[in-house]
Legacy VTK file of the C-alpha trace (Angstrom):
# vtk DataFile Version 3.0
C-alpha trace
ASCII
DATASET POLYDATA
POINTS 444 float
-10.668 31.459 19.374
-8.916 29.631 21.685
-8.479 25.817 20.847
-10.027 23.398 23.003
-6.967 22.241 25.011
-6.033 18.773 26.639
-6.437 18.533 30.656
-3.233 19.238 32.614
-3.377 15.964 34.383
-0.385 13.623 33.851
-1.294 10.500 32.364
1.017 7.506 33.905
3.235 6.011 31.197
5.605 3.332 31.904
8.994 4.166 32.671
10.528 5.711 29.493
14.142 6.069 28.174
15.994 9.159 28.915
17.636 10.573 25.368
20.345 12.707 25.639
20.358 16.304 26.882
19.613 19.103 24.136
17.882 16.161 21.906
14.901 18.323 19.621
11.163 16.986 20.170
8.794 18.187 17.513
5.622 17.816 15.318
5.463 18.101 11.701
3.203 19.494 9.088
3.201 20.408 5.853
1.948 23.738 3.514
-0.600 22.062 0.935
-2.042 19.807 3.686
-2.899 22.194 6.413
-2.789 25.732 5.111
-5.766 26.554 2.830
-6.663 29.646 1.633
-5.715 28.321 -1.695
-7.327 31.863 -3.483
-4.957 33.904 -1.941
-1.494 32.355 -3.506
-0.724 31.042 -6.794
-1.964 27.649 -8.062
0.639 24.465 -7.213
0.306 21.055 -9.725
-1.737 19.745 -6.931
-4.675 22.260 -7.601
-4.520 21.131 -10.996
-4.223 17.634 -9.868
-7.391 17.635 -7.817
-9.369 19.225 -9.916
-9.267 16.196 -12.245
-12.454 13.821 -11.486
-11.157 10.724 -9.692
-7.553 11.507 -8.645
-8.374 12.394 -5.049
-10.151 9.216 -3.310
-13.132 11.553 -1.404
-13.229 13.756 -4.415
-12.104 16.791 -1.806
-9.391 19.466 -2.357
-7.039 20.988 -0.085
-8.413 24.605 -1.223
-9.611 25.215 2.614
-7.937 22.384 4.221
-7.187 22.892 7.875
-7.413 27.038 7.389
-4.139 27.058 9.002
-3.264 30.481 7.406
-6.310 32.028 9.204
-6.177 29.916 12.458
-2.571 29.761 12.984
-2.584 31.626 16.416
-4.449 28.403 17.610
-2.132 25.801 16.041
0.781 27.858 17.514
-1.183 27.581 21.375
-1.567 23.536 20.693
2.031 23.652 20.045
2.675 25.541 23.154
0.204 23.351 24.745
2.423 20.271 23.829
5.667 21.372 24.896
7.627 20.700 21.977
10.491 22.111 21.327
10.164 22.642 17.745
7.648 22.887 14.631
8.488 21.555 11.384
6.264 23.271 9.019
7.050 23.524 4.778
6.784 27.042 3.008
4.483 26.855 -0.021
6.601 28.109 -3.037
3.249 29.072 -4.785
2.420 31.264 -1.847
5.875 33.048 -1.649
5.153 33.967 -5.195
2.179 36.027 -4.165
1.275 38.925 -2.632
1.640 38.753 0.805
2.653 35.333 1.012
5.985 35.975 3.026
4.147 38.278 5.059
2.028 34.936 6.491
5.394 33.094 7.057
7.032 36.289 8.992
4.085 36.637 11.112
4.393 32.513 11.889
7.860 32.351 12.368
7.442 35.454 15.223
4.193 33.785 17.172
6.388 30.256 17.296
9.419 32.497 18.647
7.018 33.662 20.988
5.634 30.473 22.342
8.996 29.343 22.872
8.756 26.754 19.773
11.793 26.742 17.361
10.763 27.174 14.019
12.308 24.762 11.497
10.960 25.225 7.747
10.941 22.839 5.094
11.400 24.606 1.708
9.744 21.946 -0.623
7.077 19.834 0.477
5.594 18.444 -3.036
3.127 21.630 -3.802
5.427 22.763 -6.980
4.247 25.975 -8.386
2.033 25.323 -12.054
5.017 27.436 -13.821
7.677 24.928 -12.614
8.580 21.628 -13.848
11.010 19.040 -12.221
11.883 17.691 -15.803
13.481 20.982 -16.674
17.013 21.375 -14.990
16.150 25.597 -14.981
13.581 24.660 -12.017
16.642 23.558 -9.497
17.964 26.833 -9.942
14.572 28.840 -9.592
14.015 26.786 -6.585
17.528 28.276 -5.121
16.202 31.773 -6.076
12.857 30.892 -3.959
15.226 29.378 -0.970
17.404 32.872 -1.127
14.119 34.948 -1.026
12.697 32.923 2.130
16.139 32.905 4.268
16.334 36.758 3.458
13.009 37.146 5.191
13.412 34.830 7.970
16.928 33.777 8.229
17.089 36.251 11.277
15.002 33.931 13.347
15.088 30.260 11.587
18.174 28.419 12.334
17.106 25.268 11.739
16.484 24.429 7.816
15.291 21.441 5.628
15.747 21.703 1.730
13.627 18.949 0.212
10.680 16.841 1.542
10.861 13.347 0.047
11.923 13.713 -3.409
11.915 10.004 -4.039
7.999 9.848 -3.109
7.438 12.568 -5.645
9.518 11.367 -8.204
7.815 7.696 -7.721
4.217 8.735 -6.954
4.154 12.118 -9.006
6.176 11.327 -12.122
6.368 7.637 -12.529
3.427 6.260 -11.252
0.978 8.906 -11.418
-0.814 8.556 -8.130
0.232 11.891 -6.693
0.564 15.321 -8.762
1.380 16.220 -11.328
0.197 12.754 -12.546
2.611 11.750 -15.039
3.281 8.324 -15.787
6.977 8.096 -17.129
7.999 5.043 -15.177
12.019 4.937 -15.289
11.945 8.182 -17.860
11.309 10.303 -14.572
14.871 9.670 -13.390
15.726 13.212 -14.194
12.879 14.191 -12.134
15.427 12.757 -9.133
18.332 14.242 -10.310
16.945 17.949 -10.467
15.341 17.543 -7.039
18.649 16.663 -5.778
20.799 19.418 -7.890
17.956 21.942 -6.120
18.814 20.445 -2.760
22.474 21.145 -3.464
21.786 24.691 -4.521
19.738 25.372 -1.781
22.077 24.303 0.518
24.589 26.741 -1.420
21.906 29.392 -1.036
21.188 28.820 2.641
25.125 28.831 3.872
25.191 32.474 1.630
22.560 33.872 3.936
24.458 32.379 6.948
22.591 29.197 8.142
24.564 27.004 9.655
22.149 23.981 10.526
20.658 22.575 7.267
19.403 19.412 6.515
17.075 17.289 4.335
13.974 14.774 4.697
14.424 11.741 2.789
12.318 8.934 3.359
13.916 5.687 4.230
12.948 2.202 5.390
14.425 -1.428 5.375
14.162 -3.602 2.503
13.303 -7.270 3.273
13.578 -9.488 0.621
10.420 -12.208 0.598
12.802 -15.006 0.922
16.353 -15.972 0.330
16.054 -16.934 -3.209
17.989 -15.068 -5.724
15.027 -13.619 -7.837
13.485 -12.179 -4.616
17.318 -11.151 -3.425
17.691 -9.043 -6.725
14.127 -7.601 -6.385
14.888 -6.425 -3.042
18.022 -5.174 -4.181
16.842 -3.111 -6.808
14.062 -1.835 -4.629
16.635 -0.599 -2.098
18.451 0.929 -4.867
15.729 2.713 -6.139
13.899 3.922 -3.000
16.824 4.263 -0.518
20.398 4.410 -1.971
19.578 6.451 -5.006
18.501 9.702 -2.835
21.073 8.855 0.167
24.044 8.430 -1.697
24.291 11.130 -3.542
24.134 13.737 -0.815
26.129 11.493 1.373
28.632 10.202 -0.835
28.615 12.439 -3.872
27.890 9.693 -6.155
25.001 7.629 -7.722
24.890 3.994 -6.749
25.454 0.989 -9.426
25.954 3.210 -12.221
22.641 5.027 -11.960
24.390 8.439 -12.580
24.628 7.398 -16.292
21.023 7.309 -16.584
21.207 11.321 -15.692
20.807 14.431 -17.662
23.554 17.000 -17.951
26.889 17.149 -16.421
26.558 14.531 -13.544
29.782 14.736 -12.370
29.728 18.252 -12.178
26.073 18.559 -10.741
27.304 15.747 -7.803
29.953 18.098 -6.340
26.949 20.312 -5.897
24.404 17.772 -4.663
26.682 16.646 -1.918
27.258 19.859 -0.539
28.386 19.254 3.412
25.102 18.944 5.695
25.017 19.572 9.414
22.664 16.762 9.520
20.383 14.334 7.650
16.627 13.860 8.125
14.997 10.690 7.961
10.991 10.129 7.622
10.571 6.514 8.668
7.032 4.633 8.567
7.920 1.118 8.147
9.958 -1.575 5.769
9.078 -3.099 2.810
8.601 -6.622 1.780
10.197 -7.045 -1.571
10.123 -10.178 -4.107
10.353 -10.923 -7.755
8.087 -9.489 -10.415
4.963 -11.303 -10.373
3.497 -9.936 -13.839
0.388 -8.299 -12.198
-0.694 -5.021 -10.701
-0.097 -5.156 -6.993
-2.457 -2.653 -4.548
-0.269 -1.844 -1.925
-0.624 1.406 0.474
-3.359 2.893 -1.249
-1.428 2.275 -4.792
-1.567 0.336 -7.870
1.808 -0.894 -8.750
2.001 -1.775 -12.608
2.707 -5.195 -13.577
5.877 -3.939 -15.400
7.813 -3.107 -12.133
11.027 -5.265 -11.858
10.041 -5.979 -8.355
6.702 -7.191 -6.186
5.927 -5.304 -2.792
4.162 -8.215 -0.296
2.335 -8.142 2.980
4.453 -8.335 5.883
2.318 -10.752 7.647
1.905 -11.455 11.663
2.252 -7.803 12.553
-0.600 -4.731 13.213
-1.429 -2.759 10.672
-2.547 0.792 10.715
-5.643 2.245 9.404
-3.766 3.029 6.167
-2.860 -0.727 6.064
0.535 0.048 6.813
2.645 -2.259 8.762
3.583 -1.226 12.634
7.205 -2.506 12.438
9.216 -0.456 15.476
12.230 -2.097 15.264
12.376 -1.242 11.769
13.264 1.936 12.882
16.258 0.752 14.896
17.269 -1.794 12.353
17.058 1.072 9.191
19.384 3.596 11.649
22.253 1.483 12.642
22.307 0.071 8.617
22.533 3.449 7.812
25.451 3.918 10.558
27.378 0.663 9.279
26.688 1.626 5.642
27.609 5.470 5.815
30.180 5.565 8.589
31.719 8.843 9.073
29.978 10.108 5.959
26.719 10.096 7.651
26.251 13.310 9.736
23.874 13.492 12.998
20.118 12.491 12.299
17.085 13.987 13.145
13.534 11.609 12.346
11.772 14.109 10.744
8.460 12.117 10.419
7.086 9.291 12.136
3.330 8.703 12.458
0.234 7.041 11.791
-2.991 6.805 10.806
-5.904 6.024 13.195
-9.589 6.850 13.554
-10.844 8.549 16.749
-10.249 10.712 19.732
-9.090 8.364 22.298
-6.599 6.932 19.932
-4.883 4.264 21.645
-3.283 2.610 18.727
-1.292 5.664 17.774
-0.162 5.774 21.336
0.939 2.241 21.280
2.645 3.320 17.866
4.621 6.311 18.779
5.346 4.397 22.056
7.184 1.539 20.254
8.896 3.688 17.685
10.432 5.995 20.489
11.696 3.422 22.040
13.088 1.623 19.011
14.596 5.071 18.458
16.394 4.949 21.751
17.969 1.335 20.963
19.632 3.106 18.179
20.594 5.888 20.172
22.064 3.159 22.858
23.923 1.354 19.793
25.865 4.469 19.252
23.370 5.747 16.535
24.087 9.885 16.594
20.246 10.783 16.334
19.570 14.587 17.628
15.637 14.810 17.259
12.463 13.211 16.708
9.300 14.719 14.948
5.861 13.074 14.893
3.957 13.319 11.798
1.536 15.176 12.437
0.275 17.795 14.697
-3.000 18.196 12.934
-5.381 15.753 10.980
-4.696 17.177 7.507
-5.448 16.651 3.384
-3.730 13.566 2.892
-2.658 13.621 -0.511
-4.585 11.508 -3.022
-6.342 9.861 -0.081
-8.036 13.352 0.531
-9.328 13.457 4.269
-10.195 9.991 4.461
-7.171 9.265 6.892
-6.217 10.787 10.175
-2.425 11.323 11.006
-2.871 14.314 13.681
-2.412 14.250 17.458
-5.454 16.693 17.225
-8.411 16.208 15.723
-9.945 18.654 13.132
-13.739 18.588 12.574
-13.099 19.804 8.725
-16.549 21.361 8.738
-16.198 23.512 11.673
-12.185 23.548 12.034
-12.774 22.767 15.467
-9.277 21.406 17.179
-9.745 18.578 19.868
-6.346 17.366 21.188
-6.400 13.570 21.145
-5.282 11.124 24.106
-1.843 10.709 21.998
-1.854 14.904 22.277
-2.082 14.306 25.990
0.516 11.186 26.035
2.819 13.151 23.949
2.802 15.899 26.260
3.726 14.047 29.118
6.229 11.877 27.301
8.454 15.579 27.315
7.840 16.645 30.376
9.257 13.285 31.656
12.422 13.562 29.139
12.703 17.067 31.253
LINES 1 445
444 0 1 2 3 4 5 6 7 8 9 10 11 12 13 14 15 16 17 18 19 20 21 22 23 24 25 26 27 28 29 30 31 32 33 34 35 36 37 38 39 40 41 42 43 44 45 46 47 48 49 50 51 52 53 54 55 56 57 58 59 60 61 62 63 64 65 66 67 68 69 70 71 72 73 74 75 76 77 78 79 80 81 82 83 84 85 86 87 88 89 90 91 92 93 94 95 96 97 98 99 100 101 102 103 104 105 106 107 108 109 110 111 112 113 114 115 116 117 118 119 120 121 122 123 124 125 126 127 128 129 130 131 132 133 134 135 136 137 138 139 140 141 142 143 144 145 146 147 148 149 150 151 152 153 154 155 156 157 158 159 160 161 162 163 164 165 166 167 168 169 170 171 172 173 174 175 176 177 178 179 180 181 182 183 184 185 186 187 188 189 190 191 192 193 194 195 196 197 198 199 200 201 202 203 204 205 206 207 208 209 210 211 212 213 214 215 216 217 218 219 220 221 222 223 224 225 226 227 228 229 230 231 232 233 234 235 236 237 238 239 240 241 242 243 244 245 246 247 248 249 250 251 252 253 254 255 256 257 258 259 260 261 262 263 264 265 266 267 268 269 270 271 272 273 274 275 276 277 278 279 280 281 282 283 284 285 286 287 288 289 290 291 292 293 294 295 296 297 298 299 300 301 302 303 304 305 306 307 308 309 310 311 312 313 314 315 316 317 318 319 320 321 322 323 324 325 326 327 328 329 330 331 332 333 334 335 336 337 338 339 340 341 342 343 344 345 346 347 348 349 350 351 352 353 354 355 356 357 358 359 360 361 362 363 364 365 366 367 368 369 370 371 372 373 374 375 376 377 378 379 380 381 382 383 384 385 386 387 388 389 390 391 392 393 394 395 396 397 398 399 400 401 402 403 404 405 406 407 408 409 410 411 412 413 414 415 416 417 418 419 420 421 422 423 424 425 426 427 428 429 430 431 432 433 434 435 436 437 438 439 440 441 442 443
């Protein structure tokens, strides 16, 4: 069935800044959030997590999700209608381990290429097989084997690769706080999970290079950290938060070292591992959503972004006042993207490869989603300001093509340019789909 497509009329938009020729425009998704067909693959830690009562806010699971495995033809048609250069999706490690799993990705890549859309696979986006454990070093080696298998099958058509998505969130939410799968509450004992994921990234780069890949990056989440005040306790707390969420995951990759002695807390031969983790990249992916305002610990639990942060953390996360928020309660601060990118340029200098914004988006209800249009408009303009300031940015991917299973939130949050009726699986392009299509036309 052909998806309901947006009209072909051009919607007037204000004069938009021109990005450099060759700039890559795309949209993103992830396997567990859209694929469905859970009975056709091995289980992941998310399947186990979703089966535990109370873990998912609306009690749902991703067993069907957007049924993308069976409806990917419709979704490729939506991509073609949107006019994007590239589609960032993820390859499910549990599906690849299952009979016929790679056949699905083989077909998807073929259909994307036929539609003139560049496939950009992410090789790990949180859906860890239940037989694996990031606390164990050997998981990194087995991930490298998985990457080699995928590259051998798809590498003749795929040029651009992403190793991992957001190892910081997978460590913090899944292993330190227990809000995501696998649901562990290890607090700072979760640090080996961070190290083993970073090691897996480095080994994946080696495996991809061995397969002939020449366009490799990682998708790390980053945002500016704003101290709640200029008082010393707030400054120290903000510096620690920035260390934990930004520098801990950027600097081993970019500089080959852990910041501020954090390497002393990591397992194994850290010096040798860092040489692998710092394998040269062709570009560095950043997922940006908002800054974080951080102050000294308050000694109480804090509700933040759908999470309950425990009282014993050495910092507190506070609301950014005077800015709009999304339906998820996330602050809308486009200028934070400019600040982040120029800050990365200043902090890392020539050690920073070209940047690609691998995710940027927002959760809003409704098909006539003017708030999403305003959000994307502001962030793309902020991105252009960073380009004008001399930051080497090569691409921008909207999160997300489709409304989908939003992890612990279930189906209560809608990030898509395309509305999905989960009961019927009908796809309906939103106003933001039309708007982004017209932005891309204007760029060309």
